[in-house]
MDAnalysis code that builds the backbone (N, CA, C; Angstrom):
import MDAnalysis as mda
import numpy as np

u = mda.Universe.empty(549, n_residues=183, atom_resindex=np.repeat(np.arange(183), 3), trajectory=True)
u.add_TopologyAttr("name", ["N", "CA", "C"] * 183)
u.add_TopologyAttr("resid", np.arange(1, 184))
u.add_TopologyAttr("resname", ["UNK", "UNK", "UNK", "UNK", "UNK", "UNK", "UNK", "UNK", "UNK", "UNK", "UNK", "UNK", "UNK", "UNK", "UNK", "UNK", "UNK", "UNK", "UNK", "UNK", "UNK", "UNK", "UNK", "UNK", "UNK", "UNK", "UNK", "UNK", "UNK", "UNK", "UNK", "UNK", "UNK", "UNK", "UNK", "UNK", "UNK", "UNK", "UNK", "UNK", "UNK", "UNK", "UNK", "UNK", "UNK", "UNK", "UNK", "UNK", "UNK", "UNK", "UNK", "UNK", "UNK", "UNK", "UNK", "UNK", "UNK", "UNK", "UNK", "UNK", "UNK", "UNK", "UNK", "UNK", "UNK", "UNK", "UNK", "UNK", "UNK", "UNK", "UNK", "UNK", "UNK", "UNK", "UNK", "UNK", "UNK", "UNK", "UNK", "UNK", "UNK", "UNK", "UNK", "UNK", "UNK", "UNK", "UNK", "UNK", "UNK", "UNK", "UNK", "UNK", "UNK", "UNK", "UNK", "UNK", "UNK", "UNK", "UNK", "UNK", "UNK", "UNK", "UNK", "UNK", "UNK", "UNK", "UNK", "UNK", "UNK", "UNK", "UNK", "UNK", "UNK", "UNK", "UNK", "UNK", "UNK", "UNK", "UNK", "UNK", "UNK", "UNK", "UNK", "UNK", "UNK", "UNK", "UNK", "UNK", "UNK", "UNK", "UNK", "UNK", "UNK", "UNK", "UNK", "UNK", "UNK", "UNK", "UNK", "UNK", "UNK", "UNK", "UNK", "UNK", "UNK", "UNK", "UNK", "UNK", "UNK", "UNK", "UNK", "UNK", "UNK", "UNK", "UNK", "UNK", "UNK", "UNK", "UNK", "UNK", "UNK", "UNK", "UNK", "UNK", "UNK", "UNK", "UNK", "UNK", "UNK", "UNK", "UNK", "UNK", "UNK", "UNK", "UNK", "UNK", "UNK", "UNK", "UNK", "UNK", "UNK", "UNK", "UNK"])
u.atoms.positions = np.array([
    [79.434, 150.324, 122.467],
    [80.310, 149.004, 122.815],
    [79.275, 148.158, 123.882],
    [78.871, 146.703, 123.533],
    [78.824, 145.990, 124.796],
    [79.780, 144.921, 125.267],
    [79.700, 145.109, 126.822],
    [80.946, 144.589, 127.396],
    [80.315, 142.895, 127.130],
    [81.031, 141.865, 126.721],
    [80.820, 140.616, 126.548],
    [81.102, 139.569, 128.328],
    [79.923, 139.822, 129.000],
    [79.940, 139.060, 130.565],
    [79.220, 137.466, 130.208],
    [79.240, 137.021, 130.880],
    [78.811, 135.033, 131.564],
    [77.504, 135.006, 130.920],
    [76.520, 136.426, 131.515],
    [75.455, 135.954, 131.226],
    [75.127, 136.117, 129.814],
    [75.491, 137.241, 128.893],
    [75.507, 137.348, 126.995],
    [76.091, 136.241, 126.812],
    [76.953, 135.954, 127.133],
    [77.793, 134.793, 126.535],
    [77.557, 133.263, 126.357],
    [76.794, 132.894, 127.372],
    [76.100, 131.927, 127.953],
    [74.820, 131.684, 126.759],
    [74.124, 132.169, 127.036],
    [72.993, 131.666, 126.134],
    [73.689, 131.238, 124.438],
    [74.690, 132.396, 123.975],
    [74.786, 131.974, 122.346],
    [75.814, 130.578, 122.376],
    [76.358, 130.499, 123.302],
    [77.287, 129.163, 123.443],
    [76.334, 128.093, 123.507],
    [75.667, 127.774, 124.307],
    [74.105, 127.188, 124.856],
    [73.459, 126.555, 123.167],
    [73.265, 127.807, 122.733],
    [72.611, 127.631, 121.120],
    [73.732, 126.728, 120.353],
    [74.971, 127.558, 120.625],
    [75.488, 126.962, 119.333],
    [76.051, 125.022, 119.869],
    [76.196, 124.596, 120.893],
    [76.535, 123.409, 121.664],
    [75.523, 122.631, 121.162],
    [74.358, 123.127, 121.359],
    [72.777, 122.401, 121.033],
    [72.922, 122.143, 119.536],
    [73.068, 123.333, 119.078],
    [72.953, 122.815, 117.432],
    [73.906, 121.800, 116.904],
    [75.346, 121.600, 117.928],
    [76.356, 121.070, 117.345],
    [76.023, 119.367, 117.577],
    [75.273, 119.227, 118.883],
    [74.891, 118.130, 119.080],
    [73.763, 117.505, 118.570],
    [73.126, 118.350, 118.550],
    [71.731, 117.937, 117.237],
    [72.213, 117.561, 115.658],
    [73.117, 117.921, 115.451],
    [73.534, 117.757, 114.394],
    [73.924, 116.350, 114.218],
    [74.876, 115.951, 114.987],
    [75.656, 115.072, 115.699],
    [74.535, 113.636, 115.849],
    [73.675, 114.304, 116.541],
    [72.698, 113.048, 116.559],
    [72.029, 112.769, 115.350],
    [71.532, 113.623, 114.383],
    [71.101, 113.602, 113.369],
    [71.602, 112.480, 112.271],
    [73.104, 112.990, 112.116],
    [73.877, 112.092, 111.791],
    [73.990, 110.602, 112.074],
    [74.239, 110.524, 113.218],
    [74.313, 109.251, 114.011],
    [73.069, 108.590, 113.612],
    [71.883, 108.897, 113.571],
    [70.573, 108.177, 113.218],
    [70.528, 107.921, 112.102],
    [71.119, 108.860, 111.275],
    [70.860, 108.976, 109.834],
    [72.199, 107.484, 109.336],
    [73.341, 107.580, 109.412],
    [74.217, 106.425, 109.554],
    [73.787, 105.081, 110.214],
    [72.973, 104.801, 111.304],
    [72.895, 103.806, 111.657],
    [71.703, 103.063, 110.881],
    [70.899, 104.176, 110.250],
    [69.295, 103.728, 109.753],
    [69.603, 103.195, 108.250],
    [70.725, 102.187, 108.078],
    [70.788, 102.015, 106.499],
    [70.676, 100.287, 106.730],
    [70.267, 100.262, 105.340],
    [70.192, 99.098, 104.743],
    [71.441, 97.982, 104.598],
    [71.259, 96.729, 104.222],
    [72.707, 95.989, 103.991],
    [73.283, 96.887, 102.788],
    [72.470, 97.192, 102.327],
    [73.630, 98.103, 101.182],
    [74.184, 99.186, 101.285],
    [74.131, 99.320, 102.230],
    [74.636, 101.341, 102.884],
    [73.870, 102.195, 102.490],
    [72.696, 101.812, 102.294],
    [71.256, 102.841, 101.596],
    [70.361, 103.408, 102.871],
    [70.148, 104.490, 102.829],
    [69.330, 104.793, 104.006],
    [67.947, 103.990, 103.603],
    [67.358, 103.331, 105.348],
    [66.333, 102.406, 104.922],
    [64.799, 103.973, 104.400],
    [63.866, 103.039, 104.285],
    [62.581, 103.613, 103.766],
    [61.861, 104.387, 104.969],
    [62.056, 103.700, 106.374],
    [62.116, 104.802, 107.851],
    [62.859, 106.095, 107.679],
    [63.741, 105.887, 107.419],
    [65.269, 107.090, 107.630],
    [64.192, 107.922, 106.946],
    [64.456, 107.646, 105.276],
    [64.150, 108.661, 104.755],
    [62.649, 109.298, 104.338],
    [61.846, 108.490, 104.873],
    [60.757, 108.863, 105.454],
    [60.423, 109.888, 106.757],
    [61.230, 109.707, 107.081],
    [61.029, 110.549, 108.388],
    [62.534, 111.653, 108.575],
    [63.301, 111.780, 107.578],
    [64.252, 113.271, 106.979],
    [63.450, 114.050, 106.163],
    [62.624, 113.295, 105.097],
    [61.766, 114.362, 103.797],
    [60.543, 114.574, 105.068],
    [59.695, 113.877, 106.135],
    [58.536, 114.486, 106.534],
    [59.180, 115.272, 107.657],
    [60.261, 115.138, 108.172],
    [60.822, 116.579, 109.185],
    [61.007, 117.706, 108.251],
    [61.438, 117.250, 107.255],
    [61.780, 118.652, 106.259],
    [60.742, 119.270, 106.198],
    [59.628, 119.070, 105.271],
    [58.716, 119.623, 105.011],
    [57.982, 119.862, 105.986],
    [57.388, 119.272, 107.117],
    [57.022, 119.708, 108.922],
    [57.554, 120.576, 108.943],
    [59.178, 120.903, 108.668],
    [59.617, 122.065, 109.348],
    [59.341, 123.244, 108.875],
    [59.387, 123.093, 107.327],
    [58.777, 124.302, 106.417],
    [57.582, 125.062, 106.679],
    [56.936, 123.905, 106.600],
    [54.936, 124.305, 106.946],
    [55.270, 124.985, 107.999],
    [55.601, 124.359, 109.488],
    [55.133, 125.014, 110.137],
    [55.724, 126.379, 110.855],
    [57.208, 126.288, 110.512],
    [57.672, 127.865, 109.971],
    [56.573, 128.839, 109.325],
    [56.345, 128.709, 108.077],
    [55.663, 129.313, 107.713],
    [54.133, 129.375, 108.314],
    [53.418, 128.655, 108.402],
    [51.951, 128.591, 109.390],
    [52.025, 129.609, 110.522],
    [53.101, 129.195, 111.263],
    [53.127, 130.161, 112.687],
    [54.018, 131.003, 112.596],
    [54.917, 131.325, 111.844],
    [56.129, 132.296, 112.001],
    [56.942, 132.179, 113.129],
    [57.154, 131.211, 113.305],
    [58.199, 131.288, 114.639],
    [59.356, 129.903, 114.557],
    [60.186, 129.829, 115.397],
    [61.402, 128.418, 115.246],
    [60.199, 127.531, 116.384],
    [59.334, 128.189, 117.117],
    [58.426, 127.038, 117.807],
    [57.586, 125.876, 116.610],
    [57.252, 126.919, 115.741],
    [55.997, 126.199, 114.718],
    [56.928, 125.502, 114.038],
    [58.024, 125.728, 113.386],
    [59.330, 125.283, 112.831],
    [59.641, 123.959, 113.215],
    [60.024, 123.761, 114.520],
    [60.548, 122.918, 115.374],
    [59.371, 122.004, 115.130],
    [58.032, 122.382, 115.670],
    [56.759, 121.322, 115.845],
    [56.718, 120.808, 114.796],
    [56.552, 121.818, 113.800],
    [56.240, 120.769, 112.394],
    [57.226, 119.770, 111.670],
    [58.568, 119.959, 112.350],
    [59.379, 118.821, 112.139],
    [58.814, 117.728, 113.039],
    [58.937, 118.172, 113.949],
    [58.583, 117.036, 114.701],
    [57.582, 116.216, 114.473],
    [56.261, 116.751, 114.187],
    [55.141, 116.131, 113.326],
    [55.274, 115.720, 112.037],
    [55.825, 116.407, 111.477],
    [56.064, 115.770, 110.059],
    [56.954, 114.748, 110.153],
    [58.093, 114.386, 111.004],
    [59.180, 113.605, 111.390],
    [58.422, 112.562, 111.415],
    [57.561, 112.365, 112.393],
    [56.260, 111.487, 113.080],
    [55.817, 110.563, 111.875],
    [55.276, 111.186, 111.382],
    [54.137, 111.547, 109.815],
    [55.030, 110.369, 108.568],
    [56.239, 111.238, 108.452],
    [57.024, 110.076, 107.626],
    [57.868, 109.019, 107.821],
    [58.077, 108.558, 109.309],
    [58.701, 107.822, 109.674],
    [57.318, 106.625, 109.606],
    [56.314, 106.919, 110.202],
    [55.365, 106.156, 109.603],
    [55.319, 105.471, 108.278],
    [54.878, 106.729, 107.597],
    [54.648, 105.958, 106.073],
    [56.322, 105.557, 105.207],
    [57.440, 105.963, 105.666],
    [58.456, 105.384, 105.341],
    [58.641, 103.692, 105.629],
    [57.847, 103.345, 107.543],
    [58.256, 102.268, 107.770],
    [56.979, 101.575, 106.863],
    [56.164, 101.960, 106.963],
    [54.338, 101.009, 106.360],
    [54.672, 100.738, 104.863],
    [55.333, 101.348, 103.828],
    [54.554, 101.130, 102.822],
    [56.190, 100.368, 102.155],
    [56.501, 99.283, 101.838],
    [57.037, 98.543, 100.774],
    [57.290, 99.243, 99.722],
    [57.918, 98.883, 98.582],
    [58.666, 99.327, 97.633],
    [57.198, 99.199, 96.390],
    [56.269, 98.166, 96.496],
    [55.474, 98.177, 95.110],
    [54.147, 99.042, 96.051],
    [53.967, 99.340, 97.242],
    [52.844, 100.230, 97.423],
    [53.195, 101.569, 97.110],
    [54.633, 101.913, 97.364],
    [55.139, 102.956, 97.007],
    [54.887, 103.530, 95.401],
    [55.356, 102.276, 94.945],
    [55.365, 102.429, 93.295],
    [53.453, 102.886, 92.958],
    [53.155, 102.283, 93.316],
    [51.249, 102.225, 93.124],
    [51.166, 103.728, 93.740],
    [51.285, 103.919, 94.661],
    [50.804, 105.250, 95.696],
    [51.596, 106.427, 94.797],
    [52.655, 106.115, 93.983],
    [53.394, 107.214, 92.780],
    [52.616, 107.362, 92.006],
    [52.052, 106.181, 91.238],
    [51.000, 106.152, 90.455],
    [49.874, 106.903, 90.192],
    [49.505, 106.456, 91.263],
    [48.299, 107.232, 91.434],
    [48.159, 108.581, 91.941],
    [49.160, 109.167, 92.338],
    [49.560, 110.429, 92.567],
    [49.831, 111.193, 90.670],
    [50.342, 110.746, 90.155],
    [50.766, 110.804, 88.993],
    [49.028, 111.100, 87.903],
    [48.098, 109.916, 88.725],
    [46.845, 110.008, 87.840],
    [46.159, 111.841, 88.421],
    [46.079, 111.946, 90.235],
    [45.538, 112.238, 90.534],
    [45.678, 113.892, 90.067],
    [47.425, 114.161, 89.775],
    [47.570, 115.453, 89.116],
    [46.536, 115.966, 88.156],
    [46.313, 115.132, 87.200],
    [45.452, 116.195, 85.986],
    [43.738, 115.461, 86.097],
    [43.504, 114.697, 87.616],
    [42.450, 113.952, 87.526],
    [41.110, 115.488, 88.542],
    [39.688, 115.526, 87.924],
    [38.612, 116.512, 88.698],
    [39.247, 116.551, 89.957],
    [38.759, 117.434, 90.879],
    [38.893, 117.592, 92.116],
    [38.396, 116.550, 92.636],
    [38.483, 116.186, 94.104],
    [37.518, 115.290, 94.838],
    [38.146, 113.808, 93.964],
    [38.183, 113.395, 92.776],
    [38.593, 112.441, 91.941],
    [39.606, 111.367, 92.297],
    [39.397, 110.568, 93.258],
    [40.237, 109.661, 93.882],
    [40.784, 108.505, 93.029],
    [41.990, 108.237, 92.860],
    [42.511, 107.644, 92.145],
    [43.225, 106.109, 93.231],
    [42.340, 105.358, 92.891],
    [42.726, 103.879, 94.194],
    [43.576, 103.274, 93.410],
    [44.307, 102.266, 94.136],
    [44.859, 100.834, 94.192],
    [44.887, 100.386, 95.327],
    [44.503, 98.576, 94.845],
    [44.914, 97.693, 96.213],
    [46.115, 96.936, 95.372],
    [46.595, 97.123, 96.568],
    [47.948, 95.787, 96.409],
    [47.859, 94.621, 97.293],
    [48.194, 93.664, 96.465],
    [48.128, 92.415, 97.353],
    [49.274, 92.238, 98.176],
    [49.472, 91.682, 99.151],
    [50.597, 91.053, 100.232],
    [51.654, 90.397, 99.127],
    [52.802, 90.770, 98.977],
    [53.448, 89.414, 98.536],
    [53.529, 88.304, 99.363],
    [53.472, 87.106, 98.606],
    [53.723, 86.228, 99.218],
    [54.800, 85.569, 100.247],
    [54.684, 85.059, 101.458],
    [56.070, 84.448, 102.296],
    [55.211, 82.946, 102.396],
    [57.116, 82.576, 102.174],
    [57.013, 81.199, 102.261],
    [56.525, 80.575, 103.632],
    [56.973, 81.483, 104.902],
    [56.465, 80.982, 106.040],
    [55.076, 80.287, 106.405],
    [54.261, 81.155, 105.987],
    [52.561, 80.922, 106.462],
    [51.696, 81.518, 105.385],
    [51.062, 80.671, 104.228],
    [49.891, 80.964, 103.627],
    [48.620, 80.736, 104.073],
    [48.261, 80.614, 105.385],
    [47.159, 80.544, 106.234],
    [46.760, 81.957, 106.425],
    [47.874, 82.641, 106.945],
    [47.677, 83.554, 107.924],
    [48.150, 85.339, 106.909],
    [47.747, 85.084, 105.928],
    [48.230, 86.199, 104.930],
    [47.899, 87.230, 105.415],
    [48.221, 88.382, 105.043],
    [47.976, 89.885, 105.494],
    [46.846, 90.343, 104.930],
    [46.051, 91.398, 105.349],
    [45.266, 92.236, 103.886],
    [46.038, 93.027, 102.978],
    [45.101, 92.967, 101.610],
    [45.733, 93.887, 100.574],
    [45.945, 95.352, 101.578],
    [46.953, 96.048, 100.773],
    [47.106, 97.702, 100.833],
    [45.979, 98.484, 99.793],
    [45.662, 99.259, 100.491],
    [45.050, 100.140, 99.727],
    [45.849, 101.472, 99.451],
    [45.653, 102.035, 98.164],
    [46.580, 103.505, 98.364],
    [45.803, 104.095, 97.408],
    [46.035, 105.425, 97.879],
    [44.709, 106.198, 96.860],
    [45.455, 107.885, 96.989],
    [45.168, 108.248, 95.811],
    [45.948, 109.727, 95.423],
    [44.039, 110.691, 95.665],
    [44.193, 111.734, 95.777],
    [42.746, 112.982, 95.091],
    [43.230, 114.080, 95.458],
    [42.850, 115.052, 94.442],
    [43.398, 116.437, 94.374],
    [42.556, 116.730, 95.096],
    [42.731, 117.870, 95.377],
    [41.809, 118.602, 96.728],
    [41.500, 120.120, 96.305],
    [42.137, 120.238, 95.084],
    [42.030, 121.642, 94.774],
    [42.852, 121.886, 93.213],
    [42.154, 122.890, 92.788],
    [42.789, 122.813, 91.148],
    [44.062, 123.203, 91.115],
    [44.693, 123.173, 89.998],
    [46.020, 123.471, 89.516],
    [46.360, 124.758, 89.601],
    [47.544, 124.987, 89.803],
    [47.906, 126.838, 89.864],
    [49.121, 126.578, 89.476],
    [48.756, 127.799, 88.545],
    [50.582, 127.844, 87.759],
    [51.432, 128.709, 88.821],
    [52.916, 128.638, 88.664],
    [53.509, 129.530, 89.522],
    [54.279, 130.383, 88.874],
    [55.279, 131.448, 89.114],
    [55.761, 132.302, 88.094],
    [57.058, 132.169, 87.395],
    [57.541, 130.851, 87.934],
    [58.520, 129.806, 87.612],
    [57.897, 128.967, 85.946],
    [56.794, 129.346, 85.601],
    [56.017, 128.075, 84.679],
    [55.574, 126.392, 85.105],
    [55.960, 126.934, 86.421],
    [55.795, 125.349, 87.111],
    [54.551, 124.759, 87.271],
    [53.824, 124.007, 87.306],
    [52.000, 123.784, 88.291],
    [52.350, 123.277, 88.930],
    [51.374, 123.306, 90.152],
    [51.553, 122.989, 91.412],
    [50.104, 122.515, 91.833],
    [49.641, 121.655, 92.567],
    [48.613, 121.026, 93.102],
    [48.531, 120.092, 94.541],
    [47.553, 120.238, 95.213],
    [47.454, 120.136, 96.703],
    [46.929, 118.077, 96.511],
    [47.434, 117.514, 96.402],
    [46.735, 115.944, 96.575],
    [46.880, 115.498, 98.103],
    [45.407, 114.491, 98.422],
    [45.889, 114.037, 99.640],
    [46.155, 112.126, 99.385],
    [46.677, 111.861, 99.895],
    [47.460, 110.885, 99.400],
    [46.765, 109.950, 100.871],
    [46.678, 108.607, 100.696],
    [45.704, 107.980, 101.853],
    [46.370, 106.192, 101.651],
    [46.759, 106.143, 102.508],
    [47.310, 104.604, 102.552],
    [46.579, 103.787, 103.686],
    [46.250, 102.327, 103.324],
    [45.424, 101.810, 104.629],
    [46.427, 100.387, 104.401],
    [46.761, 99.484, 105.255],
    [47.300, 98.612, 105.537],
    [47.245, 98.161, 106.945],
    [47.247, 96.785, 107.025],
    [47.155, 96.195, 108.147],
    [46.336, 96.920, 109.348],
    [44.976, 97.247, 108.397],
    [43.984, 98.231, 109.328],
    [43.759, 99.554, 109.667],
    [45.363, 100.147, 109.384],
    [45.292, 101.439, 109.967],
    [45.552, 102.013, 108.679],
    [45.011, 103.525, 108.558],
    [44.933, 104.415, 107.735],
    [45.788, 105.457, 108.106],
    [46.992, 105.985, 106.982],
    [47.224, 107.545, 107.142],
    [47.120, 108.436, 105.707],
    [46.444, 109.343, 106.378],
    [46.207, 110.033, 105.337],
    [46.839, 111.343, 105.539],
    [47.453, 111.937, 104.145],
    [48.647, 113.646, 104.399],
    [48.097, 114.503, 103.185],
    [48.244, 115.481, 103.307],
    [47.647, 116.313, 101.969],
    [49.190, 117.228, 101.668],
    [49.564, 116.481, 100.129],
    [50.840, 117.302, 99.790],
    [50.845, 117.939, 98.706],
    [51.466, 119.371, 98.838],
    [51.047, 120.039, 97.277],
    [52.493, 119.108, 96.425],
    [52.425, 118.813, 95.365],
    [53.276, 118.586, 93.955],
    [52.928, 119.342, 92.964],
    [54.408, 119.639, 92.312],
    [54.282, 120.608, 91.057],
    [55.456, 119.507, 90.711],
    [54.749, 119.908, 89.419],
    [55.957, 119.916, 87.926],
    [56.519, 120.902, 87.242],
    [57.848, 121.270, 87.123],
    [58.269, 122.113, 85.881],
    [57.611, 122.101, 84.632],
    [57.894, 123.175, 83.896],
    [56.904, 123.540, 82.170],
    [57.874, 122.574, 81.642],
    [57.266, 121.319, 80.825],
    [58.127, 120.333, 79.887],
    [58.226, 118.905, 80.381],
    [58.249, 119.016, 81.351],
    [58.470, 118.002, 82.643],
    [57.392, 117.602, 82.605],
    [57.280, 115.683, 83.085],
    [56.084, 115.011, 83.949],
    [56.536, 114.458, 85.504],
    [57.643, 115.152, 85.863],
    [57.862, 114.632, 87.064],
    [57.699, 115.378, 88.269],
    [56.782, 114.770, 88.838],
    [55.850, 115.665, 90.124],
    [57.099, 115.589, 91.799],
    [57.446, 116.437, 91.838],
    [58.043, 116.446, 93.057],
    [57.276, 117.298, 94.253],
    [57.491, 116.726, 95.696],
    [56.466, 117.327, 96.886],
    [57.294, 118.559, 97.052],
    [56.511, 119.669, 97.274],
    [56.872, 120.850, 97.638],
    [56.340, 121.472, 98.947],
    [56.962, 122.565, 99.486],
    [56.539, 122.917, 100.938],
    [55.549, 124.604, 100.375],
    [54.445, 124.253, 100.550],
    [54.028, 125.871, 100.494],
    [53.632, 126.911, 101.198],
])
């Protein structure tokens, strides 16, 4: 039996304290990032989803906690930028493009141009349209559970800045709903 000393107890207490502080900070950020209806903002949702997906992919790719943490940081940043950048109409068009891309030939993009909404403050300095695109980058594959999955490259160009991310989407047998998954 190993005696519990200050040297062996400190690392485990430190890890637990860091986890509690991290969880409290995350909850505080999530609570602070809500819209006027009390719902999470697009930026918050993008950050959380990106971090979750990035953490899983990083952990699987590198097989370590460091890979998961690094993946979560990169995924959270990418999700934050996409969530902040695209409005509801642009996200709907990107989702529609993703549905078409799921059944399209490889490397055949589905692209939509979304005109900016008119603002009453200034009609002479209108922002350029946003271009969203989804392109399948590999053939669809079947999984043991009967679902079909396919990696799709999602691209959004807004205000001259382009963001590209490849995500694997799956749909269950008999369903048309696509869900992003970590592979």
